N, C-alpha and C positions, 0 to 999 in steps of 0.2 A: 448117226447110223441108226437104222431101224432094226431092232432085234426081235420084234414080234412077227413071226412067220405067218400068222393068221390074217394079217392085214394085206390087202392088195394095193399095189402101187399102180394105179390106173387113172387116167383122166377121161374115161369114157362118158361120164355124166356131162362134163363140160363140153366134150366134143359133140355129143348128141344135141346139146342146147344150141351150139353155134351152127350146127348143120343147116337149120332153117334159114339162117342168114346167108350162108354160102350158096344154098340152092336159089335164093332170091336175088343174088347179086346183079343179074341182068336187068331185073326190074328197077334196081337203084339207078340205072341210067336215066330214068324218067324223073328222078328227083333233081330237077335242074335249078332249084333254088334252095337256099339254106332252110327256109320254112318247110319245104317239101321233105327235105332230109330229116329235119327235126320231127315232123309228123310221122314219118316212117319208123324212125327210131322209137318214138313213143308207143306206137302201135305194137311193134315187135316186143318191146319191154313189157307192156301190159299182158300180151298173149303168153309170153314165157313165164312171167310171174304167176299168172293164173294157173298154168300147167303145173308149176312147182308147188302150188298150194292146193292141188287136187280139184281145181275147178274146171268146168267145161269152158274153154276160151270163148267160143261164140256166145254161150249163155251169159258169161261174165261181162263181155263187151256190151251185149244187149242190156243187161242189168245196169251197167254204168251209164249208158245212153239214156236210160229211163230215169235214173236217180239223180244224176249230176245237175240237170236243169232245176230240180226241186230245191237244191241247196243254196241257190242264189249266187250272186257275183260280188265279191269273191267268197267262196264257201268258207265257213269257219272250220277250224281244225277238228273239233269234236265230231261234227257230222261226217267229215271226210274219213275219220278213223273207222266209222261204222261200215264203210263200203270198201275198205282196203281188202285185198284178196285173203289175208290171213285173219280177218275178223270173224268172230263167231256169229255175227248177225247176218251173214250172207245166206240167202234162202237155200235150203237143202237141195232143191231141184236144180240148182246151178252147179252142184258138185258132180264130178265124174263118178260113174258107178263101177 
């Protein structure tokens, strides 16, 4: 039982996060392979994670596409940590204002 009346019982943050998936569900019809579905899920995950960490999603994806090839195949764990959306090393201009 929740006794603190100052807390709100709402799931609106989760509902807003899922809304983009619901709005795009017709586009998922074109994911006719498992690889296509995995790629769509990965893109949505990166975009939503960027938003939750205060980053501009387009700018962050552009940053990733520029930086990931520089890390080699397969990238080591330490360089990957520097480009995670919660990292302090993400350029300031990639953040939402």
